[in-house]
N, CA, C and O of each residue as an XYZ file, in Angstrom:
360
protein
N      35.579     36.730     65.289
C      36.697     36.037     65.891
C      37.961     36.249     65.058
O      39.055     36.300     65.620
N      37.843     36.371     63.765
C      38.995     36.600     62.912
C      39.663     37.922     63.257
O      40.888     38.030     63.224
N      38.851     38.937     63.592
C      39.414     40.230     63.948
C      40.300     40.117     65.180
O      41.340     40.774     65.247
N      39.912     39.295     66.164
C      40.720     39.113     67.366
C      42.039     38.444     67.021
O      43.083     38.843     67.537
N      42.014     37.423     66.150
C      43.238     36.756     65.745
C      44.144     37.723     64.996
O      45.354     37.742     65.223
N      43.565     38.531     64.102
C      44.352     39.504     63.352
C      44.981     40.522     64.287
O      46.135     40.907     64.096
N      44.241     40.964     65.297
C      44.767     41.937     66.255
C      45.903     41.325     67.056
O      46.912     41.986     67.301
N      45.753     40.073     67.467
C      46.811     39.399     68.223
C      48.050     39.232     67.352
O      49.171     39.435     67.819
N      47.857     38.866     66.099
C      48.974     38.711     65.176
C      49.683     40.024     64.932
O      50.910     40.059     64.842
N      48.930     41.105     64.824
C      49.515     42.427     64.623
C      50.311     42.861     65.841
O      51.378     43.461     65.708
N      49.792     42.559     67.036
C      50.500     42.925     68.266
C      51.815     42.160     68.350
O      52.840     42.740     68.710
N      51.806     40.873     68.025
C      53.029     40.070     68.065
C      54.026     40.566     67.031
O      55.230     40.587     67.286
N      53.534     40.962     65.875
C      54.419     41.434     64.814
C      55.089     42.752     65.192
O      56.170     43.060     64.692
N      54.460     43.532     66.068
C      55.049     44.813     66.444
C      56.141     44.669     67.507
O      56.889     45.615     67.752
N      56.239     43.498     68.139
C      57.288     43.253     69.125
C      58.562     42.799     68.418
O      58.506     42.139     67.381
N      59.698     43.154     68.983
C      60.964     42.688     68.420
C      61.134     41.193     68.701
O      60.424     40.626     69.532
N      62.064     40.572     68.016
C      62.350     39.159     68.246
C      62.752     38.950     69.701
O      62.294     38.004     70.341
N      63.602     39.821     70.223
C      64.047     39.711     71.620
C      62.872     39.818     72.581
O      62.806     39.068     73.555
N      61.956     40.723     72.329
C      60.779     40.872     73.196
C      59.900     39.627     73.139
O      59.355     39.208     74.160
N      59.757     39.034     71.957
C      58.937     37.832     71.825
C      59.594     36.649     72.526
O      58.902     35.849     73.154
N      60.921     36.522     72.431
C      61.639     35.462     73.145
C      61.464     35.652     74.649
O      61.229     34.686     75.375
N      61.576     36.881     75.112
C      61.409     37.189     76.538
C      60.024     36.775     77.018
O      59.889     36.223     78.110
N      59.005     37.031     76.224
C      57.628     36.648     76.601
C      57.496     35.129     76.734
O      56.822     34.646     77.643
N      58.130     34.381     75.843
C      58.079     32.918     75.932
C      58.796     32.464     77.207
O      58.295     31.596     77.922
N      59.955     33.042     77.492
C      60.686     32.663     78.705
C      59.879     32.964     79.963
O      59.965     32.231     80.948
N      59.097     34.037     79.933
C      58.244     34.370     81.085
C      57.169     33.297     81.295
O      56.758     33.042     82.427
N      56.716     32.671     80.204
C      55.735     31.574     80.319
C      56.374     30.311     80.893
O      55.747     29.577     81.657
N      57.633     30.068     80.515
C      58.347     28.860     80.917
C      58.867     28.950     82.352
O      58.876     27.957     83.079
N      59.297     30.138     82.750
C      59.975     30.350     84.028
C      59.268     29.722     85.235
O      59.949     29.088     86.042
N      57.952     29.855     85.410
C      57.305     29.266     86.599
C      57.494     27.751     86.713
O      57.592     27.220     87.819
N      57.545     27.056     85.575
C      57.736     25.600     85.594
C      59.143     25.250     86.071
O      59.330     24.304     86.837
N      60.117     26.010     85.620
C      61.493     25.774     86.056
C      61.660     26.122     87.535
O      62.330     25.408     88.281
N      61.040     27.231     87.945
C      61.136     27.653     89.344
C      60.468     26.648     90.279
O      60.893     26.491     91.424
N      59.446     25.980     89.811
C      58.757     24.979     90.634
C      59.690     23.818     90.980
O      59.501     23.137     91.988
N      60.702     23.599     90.130
C      61.680     22.537     90.375
C      62.984     23.088     90.949
O      63.990     22.380     90.982
N      62.977     24.329     91.395
C      64.160     24.918     92.023
C      65.152     25.521     91.052
O      66.288     25.811     91.429
N      64.743     25.716     89.805
C      65.638     26.288     88.804
C      65.136     27.621     88.292
O      64.148     28.170     88.778
N      65.839     28.119     87.306
C      65.437     29.373     86.661
C      66.181     29.474     85.331
O      67.088     28.691     85.050
N      65.785     30.439     84.533
C      66.411     30.672     83.241
C      66.550     32.167     83.046
O      65.658     32.936     83.405
N      67.675     32.578     82.473
C      67.909     33.990     82.183
C      68.317     34.123     80.718
O      69.108     33.329     80.208
N      67.776     35.120     80.060
C      68.135     35.409     78.680
C      69.461     36.157     78.673
O      69.601     37.192     79.325
N      70.423     35.634     77.939
C      71.727     36.283     77.822
C      71.776     37.125     76.554
O      72.140     38.300     76.596
N      71.409     36.519     75.421
C      71.439     37.278     74.167
C      70.550     36.631     73.111
O      70.234     35.442     73.169
N      70.161     37.456     72.149
C      69.425     36.997     70.970
C      70.130     37.587     69.761
O      70.237     38.807     69.636
N      70.609     36.729     68.873
C      71.221     37.179     67.636
C      70.180     37.018     66.537
O      69.932     35.910     66.060
N      69.577     38.126     66.142
C      68.505     38.075     65.155
C      69.015     37.681     63.772
O      68.243     37.181     62.954
N      70.286     37.895     63.499
C      70.856     37.544     62.201
C      70.995     36.033     62.048
O      70.631     35.472     61.014
N      71.528     35.373     63.088
C      71.756     33.925     63.019
C      70.605     33.115     63.589
O      70.510     31.914     63.334
N      69.723     33.755     64.361
C      68.615     33.042     64.992
C      69.043     32.269     66.230
O      68.371     31.322     66.639
N      70.163     32.673     66.828
C      70.694     31.991     68.012
C      70.293     32.726     69.288
O      70.474     33.938     69.408
N      69.742     31.967     70.241
C      69.397     32.502     71.553
C      70.331     31.856     72.571
O      70.492     30.636     72.585
N      70.941     32.670     73.417
C      71.785     32.167     74.493
C      71.078     32.425     75.813
O      70.623     33.536     76.085
N      70.996     31.381     76.629
C      70.358     31.479     77.936
C      71.296     30.920     78.995
O      72.255     30.210     78.691
N      71.000     31.252     80.227
C      71.716     30.686     81.360
C      70.705     29.940     82.212
O      69.715     30.514     82.666
N      70.963     28.644     82.428
C      70.132     27.848     83.324
C      70.713     27.986     84.721
O      71.913     27.795     84.918
N      69.871     28.316     85.689
C      70.350     28.619     87.030
C      69.696     27.722     88.069
O      68.728     27.015     87.790
N      70.245     27.770     89.261
C      69.701     26.986     90.360
C      69.802     25.510     90.050
O      70.812     25.047     89.520
N      68.758     24.769     90.379
C      68.749     23.321     90.163
C      68.909     22.978     88.683
O      69.422     21.909     88.352
N      68.484     23.859     87.798
C      68.603     23.594     86.354
C      70.054     23.652     85.884
O      70.408     23.022     84.887
N      70.883     24.393     86.584
C      72.270     24.566     86.169
C      73.083     23.289     86.199
O      73.980     23.108     85.375
N      72.782     22.394     87.143
C      73.567     21.164     87.240
C      72.709     19.905     87.160
O      73.150     18.821     87.541
N      71.504     20.050     86.672
C      70.591     18.906     86.548
C      70.992     18.047     85.353
O      71.278     18.584     84.283
N      71.019     16.723     85.514
C      71.358     15.854     84.387
C      70.358     15.952     83.232
O      70.692     15.610     82.098
N      69.166     16.404     83.503
C      68.139     16.524     82.452
C      68.094     17.916     81.825
O      67.194     18.206     81.037
N      69.047     18.776     82.161
C      68.977     20.162     81.684
C      69.028     20.267     80.159
O      68.361     21.130     79.588
N      69.808     19.405     79.478
C      69.854     19.448     78.013
C      68.515     19.075     77.417
O      68.083     19.674     76.433
N      67.850     18.088     78.006
C      66.516     17.693     77.520
C      65.519     18.825     77.753
O      64.687     19.114     76.892
N      65.606     19.457     78.906
C      64.724     20.587     79.203
C      64.972     21.714     78.215
O      64.034     22.321     77.699
N      66.248     21.989     77.958
C      66.611     23.087     77.066
C      66.111     22.834     75.648
O      65.449     23.691     75.062
N      66.419     21.672     75.097
C      66.074     21.391     73.696
C      64.610     20.988     73.531
O      63.928     21.470     72.626
N      64.128     20.107     74.405
C      62.775     19.587     74.262
C      61.698     20.514     74.780
O      60.544     20.420     74.363
N      62.056     21.394     75.672
C      61.071     22.303     76.251
C      61.281     23.739     75.812
O      60.471     24.303     75.077
N      62.375     24.321     76.269
C      62.636     25.747     76.029
C      62.766     26.039     74.534
O      62.047     26.887     74.005
N      63.672     25.345     73.854
C      63.885     25.620     72.425
C      62.619     25.352     71.614
O      62.263     26.141     70.739
N      61.951     24.259     71.898
C      60.726     23.915     71.156
C      59.675     25.009     71.301
O      59.055     25.407     70.314
N      59.470     25.497     72.523
C      58.461     26.541     72.745
C      58.854     27.859     72.096
O      58.017     28.536     71.499
N      60.127     28.224     72.211
C      60.573     29.484     71.597
C      60.418     29.405     70.083
O      59.892     30.332     69.466
N      60.870     28.313     69.480
C      60.794     28.197     68.021
C      59.349     28.151     67.533
O      59.059     28.605     66.426
N      58.446     27.612     68.336
C      57.030     27.567     67.945
C      56.426     28.967     67.907
O      55.584     29.260     67.058
N      56.855     29.826     68.824
C      56.268     31.164     68.911
C      57.103     32.237     68.223
O      56.594     33.310     67.899
N      58.377     31.952     68.000
C      59.266     32.913     67.341
C      60.020     32.151     66.245
O      61.155     31.725     66.458
N      59.401     31.981     65.088
C      59.982     31.137     64.037
C      61.338     31.613     63.517
O      62.055     30.846     62.875
N      61.694     32.860     63.784
C      63.003     33.373     63.348
C      64.147     32.708     64.109
O      65.293     32.732     63.658
N      63.838     32.114     65.264
C      64.869     31.488     66.089
C      65.169     30.092     65.559
O      64.259     29.309     65.288
N      66.453     29.793     65.415
C      66.905     28.504     64.887
C      67.425     27.573     65.981
O      67.300     26.353     65.876
N      68.013     28.158     67.037
C      68.619     27.327     68.075
C      68.692     28.094     69.398
O      68.847     29.315     69.422
N      68.577     27.339     70.502
C      68.740     27.890     71.845
C      69.854     27.101     72.512
O      69.822     25.871     72.540
N      70.839     27.811     73.048
C      71.965     27.164     73.723
C      72.124     27.742     75.124
O      71.828     28.911     75.371
N      72.601     26.893     76.037
C      72.920     27.335     77.386
C      74.390     27.663     77.454
O      75.231     26.915     76.955
N      74.696     28.790     78.075
C      76.110     29.169     78.226
C      76.449     29.278     79.711
O      77.588     29.586     80.064
């Protein structure tokens, strides 16, 4: 079982930060779409650890969008891509 974990870790390490952020967003997207929203990756600054996204559809003007962004999107991205420090909507 350790070999499988090592292989998974090696595969993740071979992806760029932007690719890893994109993979996390692909996991999150169906939940947002279920509520009539969506999310698009605008940019990833690997130097500062800043990710810029665009919340679209129902997420764009939802009063809970900041909670979704910080409590959901940012938390999940930072858990899987520790190089990321902050996620902001533009």
